[in-house]
C-alpha positions in Angstrom: 28.8 48.7 55.3 32.2 49.5 54.2 33.6 48.7 50.5 35.6 45.9 51.8 33.0 44.2 53.5 30.6 44.4 50.6 33.4 42.8 48.4 33.6 40.1 50.9 29.9 39.6 51.2 29.6 39.6 47.4 32.5 37.2 47.3 31.2 34.9 49.8 27.6 34.8 48.3 29.2 34.2 44.6 31.5 31.4 46.1 28.6 29.7 48.0 26.3 29.8 44.8 29.0 28.4 42.6 29.8 25.5 45.0 26.0 24.9 45.6 25.5 24.6 41.6 28.6 22.5 41.2 27.6 20.1 44.1 24.0 20.1 42.8 25.4 19.4 39.3 27.7 16.7 40.6 25.2 14.7 42.7 22.3 15.1 40.2 24.5 13.9 37.4 25.7 10.8 39.4 22.3 9.8 40.1 20.9 10.2 36.6 23.9 8.4 35.2 23.3 5.7 37.7 19.9 5.2 36.2 20.3 6.3 32.6 21.7 2.9 31.1 18.8 1.0 32.1 16.4 4.0 30.6 18.5 3.8 27.6 18.3 0.2 27.2 14.5 0.4 27.4 14.3 3.2 24.9 16.3 1.3 22.4 14.5 -1.8 22.9 11.1 0.0 22.6 12.0 1.8 19.3 13.7 -1.4 18.0 10.5 -3.6 18.8 8.4 -0.7 17.2 10.7 -0.7 13.9 10.6 -4.3 14.1 6.8 -5.0 14.2 6.3 -2.3 11.6 8.7 -4.4 9.4 6.4 -7.3 10.2 3.2 -5.6 9.3 4.8 -4.7 5.8 5.9 -8.3 5.3 2.0 -9.2 5.9 0.9 -6.7 3.5 3.8 -8.0 0.8 2.1 -11.3 1.3 -1.2 -9.7 0.5 -0.1 -8.1 -2.7 1.8 -11.2 -3.9 -1.3 -13.2 -3.1 -3.5 -10.9 -5.1 -1.1 -10.4 -7.8 -0.3 -14.3 -8.5 -4.0 -15.1 -8.4 -4.9 -12.3 -10.9 -2.0 -13.7 -13.2 -3.4 -17.3 -12.8 -6.7 -16.0 -14.0 -5.7 -13.6 -16.5 -7.1 -14.9 -20.1 -4.1 -13.7 -22.0 -1.5 -15.5 -19.7 -3.9 -18.8 -19.6 -2.8 -19.7 -22.9 0.7 -20.2 -21.6 -0.6 -22.1 -18.5 -3.2 -24.3 -20.1 -2.1 -24.8 -23.8 0.6 -27.1 -24.5 1.8 -25.6 -27.8 0.7 -21.7 -27.9 1.0 -19.9 -31.2 3.9 -17.4 -31.3 1.4 -14.5 -31.2 -0.4 -15.7 -28.1 3.1 -16.1 -26.4 4.0 -12.5 -27.3 0.9 -11.3 -26.0 1.3 -13.1 -22.9 4.8 -12.3 -22.2 4.0 -8.8 -22.7 1.1 -8.9 -20.3 3.7 -10.7 -17.6 6.1 -7.9 -18.0 3.3 -5.5 -17.4 2.6 -7.1 -14.0 6.1 -7.4 -13.2 6.8 -3.8 -13.9 3.6 -2.4 -12.2 5.3 -3.3 -8.7 9.0 -2.4 -8.2 10.0 -5.1 -5.6 9.0 -8.0 -8.0 12.4 -9.8 -9.2 10.8 -12.3 -11.8 7.5 -14.0 -12.6 7.4 -17.6 -13.8 4.7 -19.3 -15.4 5.0 -23.2 -15.5 3.3 -25.4 -17.9 3.8 -29.1 -16.8 2.2 -30.4 -20.2 5.0 -28.8 -22.3 7.5 -28.7 -19.7 7.9 -25.3 -20.6 9.0 -22.3 -18.1 7.8 -18.6 -19.4 9.9 -16.1 -17.4 9.4 -12.3 -17.1 12.5 -10.7 -15.5 14.6 -7.6 -15.8 17.7 -9.8 -16.7 18.6 -11.8 -19.6 16.3 -14.5 -18.7 13.2 -13.1 -20.4 11.1 -15.2 -22.6 10.6 -19.4 -22.4 12.9 -21.8 -21.3 12.9 -25.7 -21.0 13.3 -27.6 -17.8 17.0 -28.2 -18.7 17.9 -24.9 -20.0 16.3 -23.2 -16.6 19.1 -21.9 -14.4 16.9 -21.6 -11.5 17.3 -25.4 -10.5 15.7 -24.6 -6.9 12.2 -23.9 -8.5 12.5 -27.2 -10.5 12.9 -29.0 -7.1 9.8 -27.2 -6.0 7.7 -27.9 -8.8 8.5 -31.6 -8.6 7.2 -31.6 -4.9 4.9 -28.9 -5.3 2.2 -30.6 -2.9 4.6 -29.9 0.1 4.5 -26.2 -0.5 1.5 -23.9 0.6 0.2 -21.5 -2.3 0.6 -17.8 -1.4 3.1 -18.4 1.1 6.5 -16.9 1.0 9.3 -19.4 0.3 12.8 -18.0 1.0 15.2 -19.1 -1.7 18.6 -18.4 -2.9 19.7 -19.2 -6.5 22.2 -18.6 -9.2 21.2 -17.2 -12.4 23.6 -16.9 -15.2 27.1 -18.0 -14.4 27.6 -16.5 -11.1 24.9 -14.0 -10.1 23.2 -15.0 -6.5 19.8 -13.9 -6.4 17.8 -14.0 -2.9 14.0 -13.8 -3.1 10.8 -14.7 -1.6 8.7 -17.2 -4.1 4.9 -17.2 -3.8 3.3 -20.3 -5.8 -0.2 -20.1 -7.1 -1.6 -23.3 -8.7 -4.9 -25.6 -8.5 -4.7 -27.4 -5.3 -7.8 -29.6 -6.3 -5.4 -31.4 -9.0 -3.7 -34.4 -7.7 -0.7 -33.2 -9.6 -0.9 -29.8 -10.5 -0.6 -29.1 -14.3 0.6 -25.6 -14.2 1.5 -23.0 -11.8 2.4 -19.2 -11.3 5.4 -18.1 -9.3 6.0 -14.4 -8.3 9.4 -13.9 -7.0 9.8 -10.8 -4.5 13.5 -9.5 -4.4 14.9 -9.9 -0.8 16.9 -6.8 -1.0 13.6 -4.9 -1.5 12.5 -6.4 1.9 15.6 -5.1 3.7 15.7 -1.7 2.1 12.0 -0.9 2.0 11.1 -2.3 5.3 13.2 -0.5 7.4 15.8 -3.5 8.0 18.7 -1.9 7.3 20.6 -1.4 10.6 21.6 1.8 12.3 24.4 3.5 10.0 27.8 3.0 11.8 26.3 1.6 14.7 27.4 -2.2 14.2 23.8 -3.3 14.8 22.1 -6.1 12.6 18.9 -6.7 11.8 17.4 -9.9 10.3 14.4 -12.5 10.1 14.5 -15.9 11.3 11.7 -18.7 11.3 10.4 -20.7 14.0 13.2 -23.2 13.2 15.9 -20.6 13.7 16.8 -20.4 9.9 17.8 -17.3 8.4 15.2 -15.7 6.1 17.1 -12.4 5.2 20.6 -11.3 4.8 22.5 -10.9 8.1 25.9 -9.1 7.4 27.9 -11.4 5.3 25.7 -14.5 6.2 23.2 -15.1 3.2 19.6 -16.1 3.5 18.9 -19.7 4.9 21.8 -19.8 7.0 21.2 -21.9 10.1 21.3 -19.8 13.4 19.6 -22.3 15.4 22.9 -23.2 17.1 23.4 -19.7 18.4 22.8 -19.2 22.2 20.7 -16.1 21.8 18.8 -17.6 19.0 17.9 -20.5 21.2 16.8 -18.1 23.8 14.5 -16.3 21.4 13.0 -19.5 20.2 12.1 -20.6 23.6 9.8 -17.8 24.0 7.6 -18.9 21.2 4.5 -16.3 21.7 6.3 -13.2 23.0 8.2 -9.8 21.7 10.8 -9.0 24.2 14.4 -7.9 24.6 17.5 -9.1 26.4 21.2 -8.5 26.9 23.3 -11.6 25.8 26.6 -12.3 23.9 26.1 -12.2 20.1 29.1 -13.1 18.2 31.6 -12.6 21.1 30.1 -8.9 21.8 27.8 -7.9 24.6 24.7 -6.9 22.8 21.3 -5.8 23.2 18.8 -8.5 21.3 15.3 -7.3 20.6 12.9 -9.8 18.8 9.2 -9.8 17.9 6.5 -12.5 18.3 6.2 -14.8 15.4 3.6 -13.1 12.7 1.3 -14.8 10.5 4.0 -16.3 8.6 5.9 -17.5 11.2 8.7 -15.0 11.1 10.4 -13.5 13.8 12.3 -10.0 13.3 15.4 -9.6 15.3 17.9 -6.8 16.1 21.2 -7.0 17.6 22.8 -3.6 19.1 26.3 -3.9 20.6 26.1 -2.6 24.2 29.0 -0.3 24.1 27.0 1.7 21.3 24.2 2.2 23.3 26.0 3.3 26.5 28.8 5.2 24.7 27.1 8.6 25.0 26.5 7.9 28.5 30.2 7.3 29.3 31.1 10.2 27.3 28.4 12.2 29.3 29.9 11.1 32.5 33.6 12.4 31.7 32.1 15.6 30.1 30.0 16.2 33.3 33.0 15.8 35.4 35.4 18.1 33.2 32.4 20.6 33.1 31.9 20.7 36.8 35.7 21.3 37.7 35.7 23.9 35.0 32.6 25.6 36.4 34.1 25.4 39.9 37.4 27.0 38.9 35.7 29.5 36.6 33.3 30.3 39.5 35.9 30.9 42.1 37.9 33.0 39.7 34.9 35.2 38.8 34.0 35.4 42.3 37.3 37.2 43.0 36.9 39.6 39.9 33.2 40.4 39.8 32.4 40.8 43.3 30.9 44.5 42.9 29.2 43.7 39.7 27.0 41.2 41.2 23.5 43.0 40.6 24.3 43.8 37.2 24.7 40.3 36.0 21.8 39.3 37.9 19.4 42.0 36.7 20.5 40.9 33.1 19.4 37.5 33.6 16.2 38.5 35.0 15.4 40.6 32.3 16.5 37.6 29.8 13.9 35.2 31.9 11.3 37.7 31.4 11.7 37.9 27.6 11.8 34.0 27.4 8.6 33.9 29.6 7.0 36.2 27.0 8.3 34.3 23.8 6.9 31.1 25.6 3.5 32.5 25.9 3.3 33.7 22.2 4.8 30.4 20.8 2.3 28.1 23.3 0.1 27.2 20.5 3.4 26.2 18.3 4.7 23.9 21.1 1.5 22.4 21.6 0.9 21.7 18.0 4.2 20.0 17.9 3.7 17.8 20.9 0.3 16.7 19.7 1.6 16.0 16.3 4.4 13.8 17.7 1.9 11.8 20.0 -0.5 11.2 16.9 2.7 10.2 14.6 4.0 8.0 17.1 7.5 10.0 17.2 6.9 10.3 21.0 5.4 7.7 23.4 4.0 8.7 26.9 2.3 6.5 29.6 -1.4 7.6 30.3 -0.3 9.5 33.4 2.6 11.4 31.8 0.2 12.1 28.8 -2.3 13.6 31.0 0.3 15.6 33.0 1.5 16.9 29.4 -2.0 17.9 28.3 -2.6 19.6 31.7 0.6 21.6 31.1 -1.0 23.0 28.0 -4.2 23.9 29.7 -6.1 21.2 27.9 -9.2 19.9 29.2 -9.0 16.4 27.9 -9.2 13.6 30.1 -7.0 10.7 29.0 -9.2 8.1 30.9 -12.2 9.0 29.1 -13.9 7.6 25.8 -12.6 9.1 22.8 -12.8 9.3 19.0 -10.4 10.8 16.2 -12.0 12.8 13.7 -9.8 13.4 10.4 -10.6 16.7 8.1 -9.3 16.8 4.7 -9.5 20.0 2.8 -11.3 19.4 -0.5 -9.6 20.7 -3.6 -6.3 21.0 -1.7 -4.1 22.4 -4.6 -6.8 25.2 -5.3 -6.8 26.1 -1.4 -2.9 26.5 -1.7 -2.9 28.5 -4.8 -5.7 30.8 -3.4 -4.2 31.3 0.3 -0.5 30.5 -0.5 1.6 31.2 2.5 -1.5 31.7 4.5 -2.8 28.1 4.2 -1.7 27.2 7.9 -3.7 30.2 9.1 -6.7 28.5 7.5 -6.1 25.2 9.1 -5.5 27.0 12.3 -9.1 28.8 11.8 -10.5 25.2 11.1 -9.1 24.0 14.3 -10.7 26.9 16.5 -14.0 26.4 14.5 -13.8 22.6 15.2 -13.0 23.0 18.8 -15.4 25.6 19.6 -18.4 23.6 17.9 -17.2 20.3 19.7 -17.5 22.5 23.0 -21.0 23.8 22.3 -21.9 20.0 21.6 -20.6 19.0 25.1 -17.2 17.4 23.7 -13.8 18.4 24.6 -11.4 18.5 21.6 -8.0 19.2 20.8 -7.0 20.1 17.2 -3.6 19.3 15.4 -2.4 20.1 12.0 -0.8 16.8 10.7 0.4 18.6 7.4 -0.7 18.7 3.8 -4.4 18.8 3.6 -5.4 17.1 7.1 -6.4 18.3 10.3 -6.9 16.0 13.3 -9.6 16.3 16.1 -9.2 14.3 19.1 -12.9 14.4 20.8 -13.5 12.9 24.3 -16.8 13.4 26.4 -17.9 12.7 30.0 -20.9 10.5 28.6 -19.7 7.5 26.9 -23.1 6.9 25.1 -23.3 10.4 23.7 -19.6 10.1 22.2 -20.6 6.5 20.7 -24.0 8.2 19.2 -23.4 8.3 15.4 -26.4 10.5 14.7 -25.2 13.0 17.1 -21.8 13.2 16.2 -22.9 13.4 12.5 -25.0 16.3 13.2 -22.3 18.1 14.8 -19.9 17.4 12.1 -22.4 18.7 9.6 -22.7 21.9 11.5 -18.7 22.0 11.6 -18.7 21.6 7.8 -21.5 24.6 7.1 -19.2 26.9 9.6 -15.8 26.3 7.7 -17.8 26.8 4.4 -19.4 30.1 5.5 -16.4 31.6 7.3 -13.5 30.3 5.3 -15.0 29.4 1.8 -13.3 26.1 1.8 -14.9 22.3 1.8 -13.9 20.0 4.0 -14.4 15.8 4.3 -14.4 13.8 7.5 -13.5 10.3 8.5 -14.3 9.3 12.0 -12.7 6.6 14.1 -14.2 4.1 16.4 -14.8 4.8 20.1 -11.9 3.6 22.4 -12.1 3.7 26.2 -9.0 6.0 26.5 -6.9 8.7 24.7 -3.8 6.7 24.4 -5.8 3.9 22.7 -7.6 6.3 20.4 -4.4 7.5 19.2 -3.4 4.2 18.1 -6.2 4.3 15.3 -4.6 7.2 13.3 -3.2 5.1 10.5 -6.5 3.2 10.2 -8.3 6.6 9.9 -5.8 7.9 7.5 -6.3 4.7 5.2 -10.0 4.9 5.6 -9.9 8.6 4.5 -8.6 7.5 0.9 -12.2 6.4 0.2 -13.1 10.1 -0.2 -12.1 8.8 -4.0 -15.7 7.3 -4.3 -17.8 9.0 -1.8 -16.7 13.0 -3.2 -16.2 16.2 -1.3 -17.7 17.0 1.6 -18.3 13.2 2.6 -18.4 11.7 6.0 -16.7 8.3 6.4 -16.5 5.9 9.2 -13.3 4.1 9.4 -14.8 1.1 10.8 -17.2 0.7 8.0 -14.4 1.2 5.7 -11.8 -1.3 7.3 -14.3 -3.8 7.2 -14.1 -4.2 3.8 -10.7 -5.9 4.3 -12.4 -8.9 5.1 -13.9 -9.0 1.3 -11.9 -11.0 -1.4 -11.7 -9.4 -4.7 -11.7 -11.3 -8.3 -10.8 -9.2 -11.2 -13.4 -9.0 -13.7 -11.7 -10.4 -16.8 -14.7 -10.6 -18.8 -15.5 -7.3 -18.5 -12.1 -6.1 -19.3 -12.4 -8.2 -22.5 -15.6 -6.1 -23.4 -13.7 -2.9 -22.6 -11.0 -3.9 -25.1 -13.5 -4.9 -27.6 -15.5 -1.7 -27.3 -12.1 0.4 -27.6 -10.8 -1.6 -30.7 -14.2 -0.9 -32.4 -14.3 2.7 -31.5 -17.6 2.4 -29.3 -16.6 5.2 -26.8 -19.8 5.4 -25.0 -19.9 1.9 -24.2 -16.3 1.7 -23.2 -17.0 4.4 -20.4 -19.8 2.5 -18.9 -17.7 -0.6 -18.6 -14.7 1.3 -17.3 -17.2 3.2 -14.6 -18.6 -0.2 -13.6 -15.2 -1.6 -13.2 -13.9 1.3 -11.0 -17.0 2.0 -9.2 -17.4 -2.0 -8.1 -14.0 -1.6 -6.1 -15.4 0.9 -3.7 -16.5 -2.0 -1.9 -13.1 -3.5 -1.4 -9.7 -2.4 0.2 -7.9 0.5 -1.2 -5.3 -1.6 -2.4 -7.7 -3.2 -4.7 -8.5 0.4 -6.2 -4.9 0.9 -6.8 -4.3 -2.6 -8.2 -7.4 -2.4 -10.7 -6.5 1.3 -12.0 -3.0 0.2 -12.6 -4.4 -2.9 -14.6 -6.8 -0.9 -16.4 -4.1 1.7 -17.2 -1.9 -1.0 -18.9 -4.9 -2.5 -20.5 -5.9 0.9 -22.3 -2.0 1.2 -23.2 -1.9 -2.2 -24.7 -4.9 -1.4 -26.8 -3.4 1.7 -28.0 -0.3 0.0 -29.0 -2.0 -2.7 -30.7 -4.3 -0.2 -32.6 -1.3 1.9 -33.5 0.4 -1.2 -35.0 -2.5 -2.3 -37.1 -4.1 0.9 -38.1 -1.5 3.6 -38.0 -3.3 5.6 -35.6 -1.2 7.3 -33.0 -2.9 8.2 -29.6 -0.7 9.4 -26.7 -1.6 7.9 -23.4 -1.2 11.0 -21.4 -1.7 9.8 -17.9 -0.5 12.4 -15.7 1.2 12.0 -12.4 -2.2 11.5 -10.6 -2.0 7.8 -11.8 1.6 7.5 -10.3 0.6 8.9 -7.1 -3.0 7.6 -6.6 -3.2 8.3 -2.9 -2.9 12.1 -3.9 -6.0 11.9 -6.0 -9.1 13.3 -4.4 -12.0 12.1 -6.2 -12.6 9.6 -9.0 -13.6 12.0 -11.5 -9.9 13.2 -11.8 -8.8 9.7 -13.3 -12.2 9.0 -15.1 -11.6 12.6 -17.1 -8.1 11.3 -18.4 -9.5 7.8 -19.3 -12.5 9.2 -21.0 -10.4 11.9 -23.1 -8.5 9.1 -24.6 -11.4 6.9 -25.2 -13.0 9.8 -27.0 -9.9 10.5 -29.3 -9.5 7.0 -29.9 -13.1 6.7 -31.2 -13.0 9.9 -33.0 -9.9 8.9 -35.0 -11.2 5.3 -35.7 -14.3 6.9 -37.0 -12.5 9.0 -39.6 -10.4 6.0 -40.6 -13.4 4.2 -41.8 -14.8 4.8 -45.2 -18.7 4.3 -46.0 -18.0 1.5 -48.6 -16.0 -0.5 -46.4 -18.4 -0.1 -43.6 -21.2 -1.2 -45.9 -19.2 -4.2 -46.7 -18.5 -5.1 -43.1 -22.1 -4.6 -42.6 -23.1 -7.0 -45.3 -20.7 -9.8 -43.9 -22.1 -9.5 -40.3 -25.7 -9.8 -42.0 -24.6 -13.1 -43.6 -23.0 -14.4 -40.3 -26.3 -13.5 -38.2 -28.2 -15.2 -41.0 -26.2 -18.4 -41.5 -24.4 -18.9 -38.3 -26.7 -22.2 -37.9 -25.0 -23.5 -41.0 -22.1 -25.7 -40.3 -20.8 -24.8 -43.8 -20.6 -21.2 -43.1 -16.9 -19.8 -43.2 -14.7 -17.3 -45.1 -15.1 -19.1 -48.4 -18.7 -19.3 -48.4 -19.2 -15.6 -47.5 -16.7 -14.8 -50.4 -18.7 -16.8 -52.7 -21.8 -15.1 -51.9 -20.2 -11.5 -52.2 -18.3 -12.6 -55.2 -15.0 -11.5 -53.7 -11.8 -12.7 -52.8 -11.5 -14.5 -49.6 -8.0 -13.0 -48.9 -9.3 -9.6 -49.5 -12.3 -10.0 -47.3 -10.3 -11.5 -44.6 -7.9 -8.6 -44.7 -10.5 -6.0 -44.9 -12.6 -7.2 -42.1 -9.4 -7.5 -39.8 -8.6 -4.0 -40.7 -11.8 -2.5 -40.1 -12.8 -4.5 -37.0 -9.5 -5.8 -35.6 -11.2 -9.3 -35.4 -10.5 -12.3 -37.4 -13.7 -13.2 -39.5 -13.6 -16.8 -38.2 -13.3 -15.8 -34.4 -16.6 -13.3 -35.1 -18.3 -16.5 -36.8 -17.4 -18.5 -33.5 -18.3 -15.8 -31.2 -21.8 -15.2 -32.7 -22.4 -18.9 -32.5 -21.2 -19.2 -29.0 -23.6 -16.0 -28.1 -26.5 -17.6 -29.6 -25.8 -20.8 -27.9 -25.7 -19.0 -24.4 -28.9 -17.4 -25.2 -30.5 -20.6 -26.0 -29.0 -22.4 -22.8 -30.6 -19.3 -20.8 -33.8 -19.0 -22.6 -34.8 -22.8 -23.7 -35.3 -26.1 -22.5 -33.3 -27.7 -25.6 -31.0 -30.1 -24.8 -27.1 -29.3 -25.3 -26.8 -31.5 -28.3 -29.8 -29.6 -30.1 -28.2 -26.5 -29.2 -25.1 -27.5 -30.9 -27.0 -28.5 -34.1 -28.9 -25.1 -34.2 -25.8 -23.0 -33.7 -23.7 -24.7 -36.6 -21.4 -26.7 -34.5 -20.8 -30.1 -36.2 -21.1 -32.2 -33.2 -21.7 -31.8 -29.5 -18.2 -32.9 -28.2 -16.6 -30.2 -30.2 -19.3 -27.7 -29.0 -18.5 -28.6 -25.2 -14.8 -28.1 -26.0 -15.2 -25.0 -27.5 -17.7 -23.5 -25.0 -15.6 -24.4 -22.2 -12.8 -22.9 -23.7 -14.6 -19.6 -24.3 -16.5 -19.4 -21.1 -14.4 -21.3 -18.3 -17.3 -23.7 -17.6 -19.2 -26.4 -19.3 -22.6 -25.6 -21.1 -24.6 -27.5 -18.5 -22.8 -25.4 -15.5 -23.4 -22.6 -17.4 -27.2 -23.1 -17.5 -27.2 -24.1 -13.7 -25.2 -20.9 -12.8 -27.3 -18.4 -14.6 -30.6 -17.0 -13.6 -33.4 -18.5 -16.1 -35.7 -16.2 -18.2 -38.6 -17.1 -19.9 -38.9 -20.2 -21.8 -39.0 -20.4 -25.6 
């Protein structure tokens, strides 16, 4: 063939190729753009609904936390003096306000805490503003809470009350108020109010609109009232008159989306069904913002196609004889890309599985099956499945040992897990979730076998031994319930992750069943205030071993409750120990630093309870040692003699500070001061405590009447004994005798 014919052949081939490419690009782009708007709307609405539902779940958690906190404050013995005493002394008020501040500072989203005493008409306020302290009803700048207390029976306890009120001269505050009061009283005599900042809900629950998009996100109730800020509209604005809001309210039990006019702008409106609070989460996004990139893409596609056509025609004239050179180069590049794709197959697969588990990408069951097939996975999406979460024990030590090779260790764990699962007739896929976590997705042909806990536990123990033998590391397991399909099983990941935190109590190498752990959420927890008081008493007197036992019992008891209870209990005990150290430092010039490290600030990163216990026990031992060094043998002997007199004469109604001073031939003032310095307790309180303990012993071990017991324990009359007993123990003597188990009769 002549050179000119070759050139024309090459030119015709290249022109035909260019024209075919441009036509294919235009046709396919046109078809895609025609359908892309509806796809984009669905994707945006799905993303919005997922975000809104997550915000709804976080709001429910906020309510549970506020309920637990307000109930705990209401039952706190230190704060109860503000609640039940008409005129508490300044010492009690100071301690109670300090305790209130500790509760408020323990949770960043608390705007303020009120304690209301109807008998005195006083409000005790803990706030980060100038309002700290006690105020009368007339002095209180929050007039809204006064109206609530006047009609308190109209409000449900532990249920958020959206409010906007002014503090000071002009500062507007929006918050959700949670009430705690005795519903059995005809007119409540006291109440506790926890105010959650509305700004925290917007910022921390993901309710902020997309930056620069013009989208708005807000909360409404079932009547269309605004329960969060929306642009310039404050909380409690009435939105029920808006057309798109009426459309939402008409669909009472559904989460959906639609396109409507919002404030004169065509917008996509996404909304959730009412949650347990009766709130609905709504997001509006201007339609033009959603389709802006599609419009831009259409224009760019046309320009690009024309440019490709012109450039292709030009190149077809210039580069006819060099046709095979570029083609050969392209083929070589394709081969190189194919080799790289095979080399990075594992990385791509891990990225895909990670996105599926963490809900960054959502696929239909068929699409998910197709994707897995592309990666050569043998898993069937429609088979019964479980999740198994592996956590590396002593993760910091593993990182220090393997350093940059820690990912290879986790890759080896995945290989061991999949091989042992295959040997046990399971299909498995492993994915590195990050940090110390590796997740196995198990499926099987036999639903009964994958549901057999005993068989699965045996397989996991074999896996544990293999990892320990080959990699010299220990792993713990958390296993999800069985679900009939893989796409349903993936939804359990957050539940399994939360359940895995209970390794704190079960220790390294444990096997947890998330279904059993999550059932603990059904149990209600009451903080053991009396045990906390015993802990404080032991610390104040230097009884380190007893303090350790009480602390261990309190923390171990939380193992049977949700993890949030564990966090709140340890935080509460931390503040209790800090308060004890501060009190001792003021009274006895002993300085003990509460060197709780970052493990307490980030409890989710603590692996086992011993990491925290060690820190507490170290403080207990140092405190006991310093207290022991402060005591002299002479002073100890004097305290011992005083205690012996109290133990001997407690039944004598005339037993008091002066009678003890007379027997010892010493000054009452000196005895009182020395006893308080040595034991941190007032002598009169100790006399009262001994009498009260003796009375409780007689109530449990004898059949004496209450009046006889009052006389035998030094109380002048039974009515005074009744009053003091209920104040000290929270119940009357008769109720105490009925509730407690009986021992042998005297």
